[in-house]
N, CA, C and O atoms as a DFTB+ gen file, in Angstrom:
652 C
 N C O
     1  1       0.773      -1.088      -0.064
     2  2       0.000      -0.107       0.039
     3  2       0.898       1.106       0.066
     4  3       0.525       2.028      -0.659
     5  1       1.899       1.271       0.688
     6  2       2.868       2.395       0.814
     7  2       3.565       2.716      -0.585
     8  3       3.806       3.860      -0.972
     9  1       3.859       1.537      -1.294
    10  2       4.454       1.811      -2.721
    11  2       3.303       2.468      -3.624
    12  3       3.598       3.399      -4.372
    13  1       2.115       2.027      -3.558
    14  2       0.996       2.690      -4.145
    15  2       0.877       4.054      -3.841
    16  3       0.644       4.839      -4.760
    17  1       1.011       4.482      -2.613
    18  2       0.856       5.950      -2.134
    19  2       2.190       6.660      -2.733
    20  3       2.008       7.723      -3.326
    21  1       3.197       6.281      -2.653
    22  2       4.359       6.931      -3.305
    23  2       4.398       6.883      -4.803
    24  3       5.121       7.711      -5.358
    25  1       3.788       6.114      -5.466
    26  2       3.557       6.000      -6.836
    27  2       2.638       7.191      -7.318
    28  3       2.826       7.935      -8.280
    29  1       1.657       7.187      -6.462
    30  2       0.648       8.145      -6.781
    31  2       1.122       9.571      -6.418
    32  3       0.697      10.501      -7.103
    33  1       1.972       9.816      -5.394
    34  2       2.486      11.014      -5.079
    35  2       3.593      11.588      -6.149
    36  3       3.644      12.778      -6.460
    37  1       4.422      10.638      -6.641
    38  2       5.390      11.001      -7.703
    39  2       4.579      11.224      -9.031
    40  3       4.944      12.117      -9.796
    41  1       3.665      10.565      -9.282
    42  2       2.952      10.818     -10.593
    43  2       2.358      12.200     -10.526
    44  3       2.365      12.911     -11.531
    45  1       1.796      12.650      -9.280
    46  2       1.102      13.941      -9.220
    47  2       2.150      14.995      -9.393
    48  3       1.969      16.006     -10.072
    49  1       3.255      14.715      -8.750
    50  2       4.323      15.649      -8.926
    51  2       4.878      15.994     -10.395
    52  3       5.269      17.094     -10.786
    53  1       4.821      14.822     -11.092
    54  2       5.340      15.027     -12.378
    55  2       4.030      15.644     -13.350
    56  3       4.152      16.560     -14.162
    57  1       2.941      15.004     -13.089
    58  2       1.927      15.411     -13.894
    59  2       1.171      16.880     -13.966
    60  3       0.571      17.430     -14.890
    61  1       1.435      17.267     -12.678
    62  2       0.767      18.753     -12.380
    63  2       1.639      19.724     -13.222
    64  3       1.030      20.547     -13.905
    65  1       3.002      19.722     -13.250
    66  2       3.606      20.610     -14.080
    67  2       3.443      20.471     -15.647
    68  3       3.564      21.458     -16.374
    69  1       3.215      19.435     -16.053
    70  2       2.713      19.043     -17.489
    71  2       1.448      19.443     -17.606
    72  3       1.184      19.795     -18.755
    73  1       0.418      19.534     -16.722
    74  2      -0.690      20.085     -16.904
    75  2      -0.765      21.489     -17.015
    76  3      -1.621      22.038     -17.710
    77  1       0.201      22.177     -16.279
    78  2       0.199      23.823     -16.387
    79  2       0.785      24.121     -17.877
    80  3       0.603      25.235     -18.366
    81  1       1.419      23.215     -18.521
    82  2       1.977      23.677     -19.714
    83  2       0.780      23.536     -20.758
    84  3       0.885      24.159     -21.814
    85  1      -0.215      22.851     -20.556
    86  2      -1.440      22.762     -21.590
    87  2      -2.408      23.885     -21.272
    88  3      -3.357      23.994     -22.049
    89  1      -2.329      24.740     -20.259
    90  2      -3.200      25.823     -20.211
    91  2      -2.881      26.949     -21.222
    92  3      -1.747      27.419     -21.318
    93  1      -3.866      27.338     -21.928
    94  2      -3.584      28.246     -22.938
    95  2      -3.228      29.819     -22.329
    96  3      -3.751      30.355     -21.352
    97  1      -2.297      30.307     -23.121
    98  2      -1.877      31.580     -22.598
    99  2      -2.701      32.731     -23.091
   100  3      -2.740      33.158     -24.244
   101  1      -3.369      33.177     -22.016
   102  2      -4.577      34.076     -22.242
   103  2      -3.920      35.543     -22.904
   104  3      -4.526      36.248     -23.711
   105  1      -2.692      35.793     -22.424
   106  2      -2.021      37.121     -23.100
   107  2      -1.945      36.911     -24.686
   108  3      -2.325      37.730     -25.523
   109  1      -1.406      35.711     -24.925
   110  2      -1.450      35.360     -26.487
   111  2      -2.855      35.359     -27.226
   112  3      -2.958      35.754     -28.387
   113  1      -3.734      34.978     -26.621
   114  2      -4.948      35.080     -27.071
   115  2      -5.497      36.608     -27.248
   116  3      -6.071      37.056     -28.240
   117  1      -5.239      37.170     -26.263
   118  2      -5.629      38.730     -26.128
   119  2      -4.789      39.579     -27.247
   120  3      -5.170      40.689     -27.620
   121  1      -3.700      38.994     -27.707
   122  2      -2.754      39.754     -28.702
   123  2      -3.549      39.373     -29.930
   124  3      -3.779      40.287     -30.722
   125  1      -4.047      38.049     -30.240
   126  2      -4.629      37.717     -31.473
   127  2      -5.981      38.729     -31.645
   128  3      -6.307      39.335     -32.666
   129  1      -6.555      38.724     -30.545
   130  2      -7.980      39.693     -30.666
   131  2      -7.318      41.107     -31.071
   132  3      -7.573      41.673     -32.134
   133  1      -6.516      41.562     -30.179
   134  2      -5.954      43.082     -30.552
   135  2      -5.529      43.136     -31.888
   136  3      -5.894      44.156     -32.473
   137  1      -4.769      42.226     -32.637
   138  2      -4.213      42.466     -33.987
   139  2      -5.350      42.218     -34.904
   140  3      -5.413      42.803     -35.986
   141  1      -6.286      41.338     -34.498
   142  2      -7.505      41.268     -35.260
   143  2      -8.177      42.566     -35.511
   144  3      -8.316      43.048     -36.635
   145  1      -8.609      43.133     -34.347
   146  2      -9.246      44.348     -34.452
   147  2      -8.546      45.591     -35.246
   148  3      -9.076      46.460     -35.937
   149  1      -7.215      45.385     -34.921
   150  2      -6.467      46.457     -35.605
   151  2      -6.701      46.354     -37.150
   152  3      -7.089      47.253     -37.896
   153  1      -6.372      45.027     -37.476
   154  2      -6.373      44.853     -38.962
   155  2      -7.663      45.184     -39.597
   156  3      -7.711      45.713     -40.707
   157  1      -8.761      44.864     -38.874
   158  2     -10.207      45.073     -39.269
   159  2     -10.454      46.539     -39.493
   160  3     -11.049      46.989     -40.471
   161  1      -9.886      47.336     -38.387
   162  2     -10.132      48.787     -38.493
   163  2      -9.407      49.428     -39.876
   164  3      -9.903      50.252     -40.644
   165  1      -8.121      48.811     -39.950
   166  2      -7.527      49.359     -41.249
   167  2      -8.140      48.878     -42.360
   168  3      -7.820      49.405     -43.425
   169  1      -9.108      47.823     -42.373
   170  2      -9.764      47.484     -43.594
   171  2     -10.974      48.316     -43.902
   172  3     -11.649      48.217     -44.927
   173  1     -11.179      49.157     -42.897
   174  2     -12.472      50.067     -43.084
   175  2     -13.675      49.579     -42.216
   176  3     -14.803      50.002     -42.468
   177  1     -13.466      48.739     -41.249
   178  2     -14.584      48.259     -40.359
   179  2     -14.586      49.244     -39.196
   180  3     -13.525      49.691     -38.759
   181  1     -15.865      49.613     -38.652
   182  2     -15.823      50.384     -37.386
   183  2     -15.191      49.743     -36.168
   184  3     -15.038      48.525     -36.075
   185  1     -14.819      50.638     -35.212
   186  2     -14.141      50.179     -34.074
   187  2     -15.033      49.140     -33.409
   188  3     -14.543      48.073     -33.038
   189  1     -16.218      49.390     -33.260
   190  2     -17.105      48.615     -32.316
   191  2     -17.486      47.495     -32.920
   192  3     -17.735      46.526     -32.203
   193  1     -17.616      47.378     -34.388
   194  2     -17.895      45.934     -35.186
   195  2     -16.610      45.062     -34.927
   196  3     -16.588      43.861     -34.657
   197  1     -15.488      45.965     -35.073
   198  2     -14.235      45.095     -35.088
   199  2     -13.910      44.493     -33.864
   200  3     -13.338      43.406     -33.784
   201  1     -14.290      45.227     -32.835
   202  2     -14.075      44.705     -31.465
   203  2     -15.059      43.537     -31.114
   204  3     -14.618      42.545     -30.533
   205  1     -16.239      43.620     -31.417
   206  2     -17.279      42.638     -31.157
   207  2     -16.873      41.392     -31.858
   208  3     -16.679      40.337     -31.254
   209  1     -16.723      41.558     -33.380
   210  2     -16.366      40.360     -34.143
   211  2     -15.143      39.702     -33.642
   212  3     -15.158      38.483     -33.470
   213  1     -14.039      40.429     -33.381
   214  2     -12.716      39.792     -33.012
   215  2     -12.835      38.995     -31.719
   216  3     -12.329      37.882     -31.576
   217  1     -13.595      39.690     -30.710
   218  2     -13.747      39.145     -29.536
   219  2     -14.531      37.750     -29.422
   220  3     -14.220      36.835     -28.660
   221  1     -15.638      37.758     -30.350
   222  2     -16.447      36.492     -30.580
   223  2     -15.971      35.506     -31.520
   224  3     -16.570      34.445     -31.693
   225  1     -14.874      35.832     -32.155
   226  2     -14.287      34.690     -33.154
   227  2     -13.400      33.637     -32.447
   228  3     -12.616      33.920     -31.542
   229  1     -13.591      32.448     -32.925
   230  2     -12.721      31.413     -32.421
   231  2     -11.429      31.461     -32.811
   232  3     -10.459      31.089     -32.150
   233  1     -11.433      31.971     -34.007
   234  2      -9.760      32.147     -34.652
   235  2      -9.834      33.650     -35.222
   236  3     -10.150      33.888     -36.388
   237  1      -9.526      34.582     -34.329
   238  2      -9.474      36.017     -34.747
   239  2      -8.457      36.173     -35.939
   240  3      -8.774      36.959     -36.831
   241  1      -7.371      35.557     -36.026
   242  2      -6.568      36.067     -37.074
   243  2      -7.042      35.269     -38.452
   244  3      -6.628      35.600     -39.563
   245  1      -7.811      34.358     -38.265
   246  2      -8.490      33.897     -39.517
   247  2      -9.438      34.915     -39.977
   248  3      -9.429      35.241     -41.164
   249  1     -10.295      35.471     -39.107
   250  2     -11.245      36.410     -39.473
   251  2     -10.610      37.512     -40.077
   252  3     -11.014      37.842     -41.192
   253  1      -9.756      38.100     -39.591
   254  2      -9.088      39.293     -40.011
   255  2      -8.128      39.048     -41.307
   256  3      -7.797      40.017     -41.989
   257  1      -7.740      37.882     -41.595
   258  2      -7.067      37.664     -42.732
   259  2      -8.014      37.379     -43.911
   260  3      -7.569      37.462     -45.056
   261  1      -9.421      37.015     -43.665
   262  2     -10.382      36.798     -44.417
   263  2     -10.737      38.044     -45.175
   264  3     -10.785      38.198     -46.395
   265  1     -10.997      38.976     -44.132
   266  2     -11.616      40.283     -44.495
   267  2     -10.373      41.066     -45.434
   268  3     -10.606      41.550     -46.542
   269  1      -9.188      41.089     -44.852
   270  2      -8.025      41.583     -45.562
   271  2      -7.817      41.268     -46.895
   272  3      -7.580      42.139     -47.732
   273  1      -7.905      39.790     -47.221
   274  2      -7.800      39.177     -48.398
   275  2      -8.737      39.524     -49.369
   276  3      -8.416      39.847     -50.513
   277  1     -10.129      39.458     -48.872
   278  2     -11.219      39.745     -49.922
   279  2     -11.079      41.428     -50.220
   280  3     -11.068      41.839     -51.380
   281  1     -10.990      42.224     -49.216
   282  2     -10.806      43.581     -49.362
   283  2      -9.771      44.022     -50.340
   284  3      -9.937      44.944     -51.139
   285  1      -8.555      43.209     -50.210
   286  2      -7.430      43.662     -51.058
   287  2      -7.487      43.148     -52.560
   288  3      -6.943      43.805     -53.448
   289  1      -8.092      42.074     -52.801
   290  2      -8.269      41.545     -54.036
   291  2      -9.440      41.785     -54.695
   292  3      -9.494      41.354     -55.846
   293  1     -10.503      42.428     -54.213
   294  2     -11.760      42.782     -55.015
   295  2     -12.173      44.138     -54.536
   296  3     -11.429      44.756     -53.776
   297  1     -13.340      44.649     -54.943
   298  2     -13.917      46.003     -54.739
   299  2     -14.786      45.765     -53.637
   300  3     -15.504      46.740     -53.414
   301  1     -14.972      44.766     -52.846
   302  2     -15.995      44.795     -51.768
   303  2     -15.407      45.392     -50.471
   304  3     -14.253      45.180     -50.100
   305  1     -16.233      46.097     -49.867
   306  2     -16.028      46.814     -48.696
   307  2     -15.705      46.093     -47.489
   308  3     -16.359      45.078     -47.248
   309  1     -14.801      46.457     -46.697
   310  2     -14.433      45.673     -45.511
   311  2     -15.579      45.336     -44.580
   312  3     -15.474      44.300     -43.923
   313  1     -16.706      46.119     -44.439
   314  2     -17.902      45.954     -43.401
   315  2     -18.622      44.745     -44.184
   316  3     -19.150      43.841     -43.536
   317  1     -18.633      44.747     -45.610
   318  2     -19.413      43.606     -46.179
   319  2     -18.622      42.212     -45.933
   320  3     -19.187      41.156     -45.647
   321  1     -17.239      42.375     -46.089
   322  2     -16.425      41.122     -46.108
   323  2     -16.463      40.570     -44.728
   324  3     -16.412      39.351     -44.560
   325  1     -16.563      41.520     -43.586
   326  2     -16.712      41.083     -42.356
   327  2     -17.924      40.447     -42.153
   328  3     -17.904      39.415     -41.483
   329  1     -18.984      40.854     -42.598
   330  2     -20.107      40.210     -42.265
   331  2     -20.097      38.703     -42.932
   332  3     -20.579      37.772     -42.287
   333  1     -19.646      38.528     -43.982
   334  2     -19.442      37.126     -44.465
   335  2     -18.558      36.368     -43.904
   336  3     -18.817      35.186     -43.676
   337  1     -17.471      36.872     -43.615
   338  2     -16.473      36.157     -42.977
   339  2     -16.770      35.736     -41.515
   340  3     -16.298      34.701     -41.046
   341  1     -17.504      36.505     -40.869
   342  2     -17.879      36.363     -39.517
   343  2     -18.938      35.048     -39.475
   344  3     -18.919      34.272     -38.519
   345  1     -19.811      34.890     -40.545
   346  2     -20.673      33.916     -40.556
   347  2     -20.478      32.583     -41.071
   348  3     -21.425      31.825     -41.280
   349  1     -19.182      32.256     -41.298
   350  2     -18.780      31.030     -42.005
   351  2     -17.929      30.199     -40.984
   352  3     -17.499      30.702     -39.946
   353  1     -17.715      28.911     -41.340
   354  2     -16.976      27.912     -40.453
   355  2     -15.606      28.120     -41.050
   356  3     -14.645      27.924     -40.307
   357  1     -15.398      28.483     -42.268
   358  2     -14.226      28.125     -43.006
   359  2     -13.843      29.644     -43.744
   360  3     -13.968      29.803     -44.958
   361  1     -13.394      30.646     -42.888
   362  2     -13.110      32.010     -43.391
   363  2     -12.052      32.121     -44.668
   364  3     -12.121      32.842     -45.663
   365  1     -11.133      31.229     -44.313
   366  2      -9.975      31.244     -45.466
   367  2     -10.388      30.709     -46.799
   368  3      -9.995      31.118     -47.892
   369  1     -11.277      29.690     -46.553
   370  2     -11.853      29.285     -47.866
   371  2     -12.891      30.039     -48.511
   372  3     -13.073      29.989     -49.727
   373  1     -13.591      30.753     -47.705
   374  2     -14.347      31.917     -48.301
   375  2     -13.626      32.807     -48.980
   376  3     -14.010      33.028     -50.128
   377  1     -12.559      33.459     -48.542
   378  2     -11.719      34.355     -49.058
   379  2     -11.174      33.789     -50.273
   380  3     -11.125      34.520     -51.262
   381  1     -10.790      32.690     -50.342
   382  2     -10.075      31.931     -51.660
   383  2     -11.268      31.919     -52.752
   384  3     -10.984      32.181     -53.921
   385  1     -12.464      31.647     -52.423
   386  2     -13.582      31.367     -53.217
   387  2     -13.941      32.775     -53.659
   388  3     -13.800      32.981     -54.864
   389  1     -14.281      33.561     -53.076
   390  2     -14.529      35.071     -53.585
   391  2     -13.410      35.548     -54.384
   392  3     -13.713      36.101     -55.441
   393  1     -12.119      35.438     -54.075
   394  2     -11.165      36.026     -54.994
   395  2     -11.153      35.302     -56.176
   396  3     -11.069      35.929     -57.232
   397  1     -11.233      33.932     -56.186
   398  2     -11.140      33.213     -57.549
   399  2     -12.285      33.640     -58.392
   400  3     -12.055      33.914     -59.570
   401  1     -13.510      33.728     -57.919
   402  2     -14.729      34.023     -58.660
   403  2     -14.680      35.430     -58.979
   404  3     -15.070      35.744     -60.103
   405  1     -14.248      36.393     -58.149
   406  2     -14.370      37.689     -58.765
   407  2     -13.303      38.018     -59.845
   408  3     -13.449      39.034     -60.525
   409  1     -12.297      37.248     -60.020
   410  2     -11.426      37.584     -61.135
   411  2     -12.199      37.393     -62.408
   412  3     -11.781      38.064     -63.351
   413  1     -13.174      36.669     -62.623
   414  2     -13.632      36.513     -63.858
   415  2     -15.016      37.229     -63.935
   416  3     -15.742      37.011     -64.905
   417  1     -15.392      38.056     -62.966
   418  2     -16.568      38.762     -63.061
   419  2     -16.397      40.233     -63.139
   420  3     -15.343      40.741     -62.754
   421  1     -17.409      40.979     -63.634
   422  2     -17.401      42.310     -63.571
   423  2     -17.242      42.898     -62.176
   424  3     -17.516      42.132     -61.253
   425  1     -16.905      43.942     -61.916
   426  2     -16.731      44.494     -60.584
   427  2     -17.860      44.795     -59.733
   428  3     -17.802      44.884     -58.507
   429  1     -18.867      44.945     -60.433
   430  2     -20.247      44.934     -59.785
   431  2     -20.895      43.720     -59.322
   432  3     -21.881      43.658     -58.587
   433  1     -20.219      42.734     -59.846
   434  2     -20.871      41.256     -59.628
   435  2     -20.115      40.674     -58.420
   436  3     -20.594      39.666     -57.900
   437  1     -19.040      41.176     -57.946
   438  2     -18.417      40.659     -56.674
   439  2     -19.275      40.299     -55.516
   440  3     -19.100      39.259     -54.881
   441  1     -20.145      41.110     -55.262
   442  2     -21.032      40.855     -54.171
   443  2     -21.834      39.609     -54.316
   444  3     -22.283      39.000     -53.345
   445  1     -22.004      39.241     -55.570
   446  2     -22.854      37.903     -55.891
   447  2     -21.936      36.748     -55.596
   448  3     -22.388      35.731     -55.071
   449  1     -20.625      36.867     -55.920
   450  2     -19.636      35.805     -55.533
   451  2     -19.649      35.805     -54.039
   452  3     -19.939      34.764     -53.448
   453  1     -19.375      36.822     -53.430
   454  2     -19.270      36.882     -51.975
   455  2     -20.514      36.195     -51.443
   456  3     -20.332      35.287     -50.632
   457  1     -21.724      36.501     -51.783
   458  2     -22.980      35.874     -51.213
   459  2     -23.028      34.396     -51.510
   460  3     -23.251      33.593     -50.604
   461  1     -22.831      34.025     -52.723
   462  2     -22.843      32.665     -53.057
   463  2     -21.672      31.839     -52.088
   464  3     -21.999      30.877     -51.392
   465  1     -20.507      32.272     -52.139
   466  2     -19.570      31.624     -51.477
   467  2     -19.951      31.534     -49.891
   468  3     -19.730      30.546     -49.192
   469  1     -20.489      32.595     -49.507
   470  2     -20.896      32.434     -48.142
   471  2     -21.989      31.375     -47.725
   472  3     -22.134      30.824     -46.634
   473  1     -22.670      31.248     -48.809
   474  2     -23.938      30.351     -48.627
   475  2     -23.475      28.938     -48.751
   476  3     -24.077      28.028     -48.180
   477  1     -22.330      28.721     -49.547
   478  2     -21.941      27.384     -49.689
   479  2     -21.241      26.752     -48.450
   480  3     -20.510      27.420     -47.719
   481  1     -21.503      25.412     -48.248
   482  2     -20.913      24.875     -47.163
   483  2     -19.356      24.421     -47.318
   484  3     -18.570      24.183     -46.401
   485  1     -19.135      24.368     -48.638
   486  2     -17.714      23.957     -48.984
   487  2     -17.281      25.083     -50.008
   488  3     -17.259      24.746     -51.191
   489  1     -16.980      26.215     -49.727
   490  2     -16.576      27.219     -50.483
   491  2     -15.499      27.032     -51.674
   492  3     -15.613      27.618     -52.750
   493  1     -14.355      26.078     -51.338
   494  2     -13.389      25.795     -52.118
   495  2     -14.107      24.904     -53.424
   496  3     -13.854      25.121     -54.609
   497  1     -14.879      24.052     -53.009
   498  2     -15.478      23.094     -53.847
   499  2     -16.496      23.908     -54.767
   500  3     -16.679      23.685     -55.964
   501  1     -17.068      24.797     -54.076
   502  2     -18.054      25.614     -54.989
   503  2     -17.403      26.541     -56.020
   504  3     -17.908      26.732     -57.126
   505  1     -16.228      27.125     -55.600
   506  2     -15.379      27.712     -56.587
   507  2     -14.779      26.910     -57.617
   508  3     -14.533      27.385     -58.726
   509  1     -14.521      25.677     -57.300
   510  2     -13.938      24.624     -58.326
   511  2     -15.113      24.385     -59.437
   512  3     -14.957      24.420     -60.657
   513  1     -16.242      24.152     -58.774
   514  2     -17.429      23.796     -59.685
   515  2     -17.902      25.085     -60.577
   516  3     -18.158      24.941     -61.773
   517  1     -17.998      26.286     -59.957
   518  2     -18.142      27.490     -60.927
   519  2     -17.136      27.631     -61.939
   520  3     -17.431      27.813     -63.120
   521  1     -15.905      27.549     -61.501
   522  2     -14.974      27.963     -62.571
   523  2     -14.675      26.631     -63.628
   524  3     -14.165      26.799     -64.736
   525  1     -15.013      25.509     -63.185
   526  2     -14.886      24.412     -64.218
   527  2     -16.089      24.554     -65.205
   528  3     -15.916      24.295     -66.396
   529  1     -17.277      24.950     -64.745
   530  2     -18.462      24.989     -65.634
   531  2     -18.215      26.159     -66.565
   532  3     -18.547      26.083     -67.748
   533  1     -17.633      27.254     -66.050
   534  2     -17.350      28.445     -67.029
   535  2     -16.414      28.112     -68.045
   536  3     -16.674      28.383     -69.218
   537  1     -15.216      27.482     -67.682
   538  2     -14.168      27.047     -68.557
   539  2     -14.764      25.959     -69.631
   540  3     -14.805      26.176     -70.842
   541  1     -15.195      24.814     -69.031
   542  2     -15.529      23.585     -69.944
   543  2     -16.879      23.816     -70.784
   544  3     -16.948      23.491     -71.970
   545  1     -17.992      24.424     -70.058
   546  2     -19.109      24.336     -70.669
   547  2     -19.416      25.876     -71.403
   548  3     -20.489      26.117     -71.956
   549  1     -18.276      26.877     -71.310
   550  2     -18.448      28.079     -71.846
   551  2     -19.900      28.742     -71.602
   552  3     -20.549      29.310     -72.480
   553  1     -20.297      28.575     -70.259
   554  2     -21.475      29.396     -69.920
   555  2     -20.934      30.618     -69.032
   556  3     -19.801      30.555     -68.555
   557  1     -21.725      31.685     -68.825
   558  2     -21.359      32.959     -68.307
   559  2     -21.136      32.481     -66.807
   560  3     -21.774      31.537     -66.344
   561  1     -20.149      33.224     -66.045
   562  2     -19.979      32.885     -64.604
   563  2     -21.230      32.998     -63.674
   564  3     -21.395      32.229     -62.728
   565  1     -22.117      34.016     -63.999
   566  2     -23.286      34.026     -63.046
   567  2     -24.171      32.769     -63.339
   568  3     -24.694      32.187     -62.389
   569  1     -24.331      32.389     -64.448
   570  2     -25.156      31.140     -64.600
   571  2     -24.343      30.042     -63.904
   572  3     -24.961      29.307     -63.134
   573  1     -23.192      29.869     -64.061
   574  2     -22.355      28.682     -63.317
   575  2     -22.517      28.920     -61.977
   576  3     -22.699      27.889     -61.329
   577  1     -22.509      30.134     -61.229
   578  2     -22.741      30.137     -60.018
   579  2     -24.118      29.720     -59.679
   580  3     -24.196      28.942     -58.728
   581  1     -25.053      30.018     -60.167
   582  2     -26.490      29.683     -60.024
   583  2     -26.454      28.191     -59.947
   584  3     -26.940      27.617     -58.973
   585  1     -25.873      27.509     -60.980
   586  2     -25.992      26.029     -61.079
   587  2     -25.193      25.330     -59.979
   588  3     -25.515      24.202     -59.605
   589  1     -24.192      25.965     -59.477
   590  2     -23.318      25.104     -58.632
   591  2     -23.994      25.391     -57.028
   592  3     -23.946      24.576     -56.107
   593  1     -24.527      26.549     -56.978
   594  2     -25.177      26.732     -55.613
   595  2     -26.495      26.067     -55.426
   596  3     -26.994      25.877     -54.316
   597  1     -27.071      25.702     -56.622
   598  2     -28.312      24.934     -56.442
   599  2     -27.880      23.602     -56.069
   600  3     -28.480      23.052     -55.146
   601  1     -26.939      23.010     -56.642
   602  2     -26.512      21.681     -56.399
   603  2     -27.485      20.617     -56.715
   604  3     -27.712      19.760     -55.861
   605  1     -28.042      20.589     -57.783
   606  2     -29.131      19.746     -58.316
   607  2     -28.663      18.503     -59.192
   608  3     -29.395      17.881     -59.962
   609  1     -27.443      18.271     -58.965
   610  2     -26.837      17.154     -59.586
   611  2     -26.947      15.807     -58.571
   612  3     -26.111      15.536     -57.710
   613  1     -28.041      15.102     -58.833
   614  2     -28.186      13.687     -58.059
   615  2     -27.674      12.649     -58.819
   616  3     -28.033      12.667     -59.996
   617  1     -26.852      11.643     -58.445
   618  2     -26.261      10.619     -59.042
   619  2     -27.443       9.615     -59.530
   620  3     -27.352       9.016     -60.601
   621  1     -28.567       9.478     -58.656
   622  2     -29.555       8.553     -58.951
   623  2     -30.233       9.171     -60.308
   624  3     -30.650       8.385     -61.159
   625  1     -30.325      10.388     -60.477
   626  2     -31.021      10.930     -61.619
   627  2     -30.228      10.816     -63.000
   628  3     -30.756      10.874     -64.110
   629  1     -28.841      10.642     -62.735
   630  2     -27.987      10.400     -63.914
   631  2     -27.718       8.992     -64.211
   632  3     -27.504       8.607     -65.360
   633  1     -27.725       8.212     -63.188
   634  2     -27.491       6.862     -63.488
   635  2     -28.437       6.079     -62.476
   636  3     -28.065       5.767     -61.345
   637  1     -29.660       5.802     -62.977
   638  2     -30.716       5.155     -62.201
   639  2     -30.486       3.995     -61.373
   640  3     -31.215       3.704     -60.425
   641  1     -29.396       3.281     -61.757
   642  2     -28.759       2.064     -60.968
   643  2     -28.035       2.459     -59.781
   644  3     -27.646       1.627     -58.961
   645  1     -27.854       3.638     -59.669
   646  2     -26.996       4.202     -58.497
   647  2     -28.243       4.531     -57.344
   648  3     -29.262       5.157     -57.637
   649  1     -28.019       4.116     -56.317
   650  2     -29.096       4.354     -55.266
   651  2     -28.458       5.059     -54.012
   652  3     -29.158       5.344     -53.041
C-alpha cells in the first residue's frame, strides 16, 4: 500500500507541471484579438464592429485575414467582407472562393460571388465547380454560380442504377 501511495505522489508531482503547460496563454489570445481588431479597422470596419467580431471569433486571425484578403483583391467593402467572414466556418476558404470567382466577373458582380461563397458549405468546392463550368461548358459565370449553388446534380438521376 505504501508503494502505491508513493507512486501516486510521484505521478502527481510530475503530471501537475505538465498540466500547467497545457493551459492556454491568455495574453497570447488577447494579442490575437488586438491584432485582429487593428487589422479590421485598417480595412475600413468600424471600431465597435471590429471589437465585437474579434472578441467573438474562435480564430481571430483567420477572421481578419479573410476580410483583408477579400478587400485587397476585390472591390468589396471591409464591412461587407466582415459580415460574410464572420458567418462562415471556414473563413480562409471563403476568401479564396471570393477571390477566385471575382477575377472572372465584372466589378459590380463581386458581391454576388461573396454571397454565393458564403452560402456554400464548401466554398473551395463551390469555386471549383463554378470555374470548371465556366471554362468547360463556356457558360457565363453568373449562370455557373447559380447552377453550382443549386447543387441539383443527383447521381440517381444521372444513373438510375445508383441508389
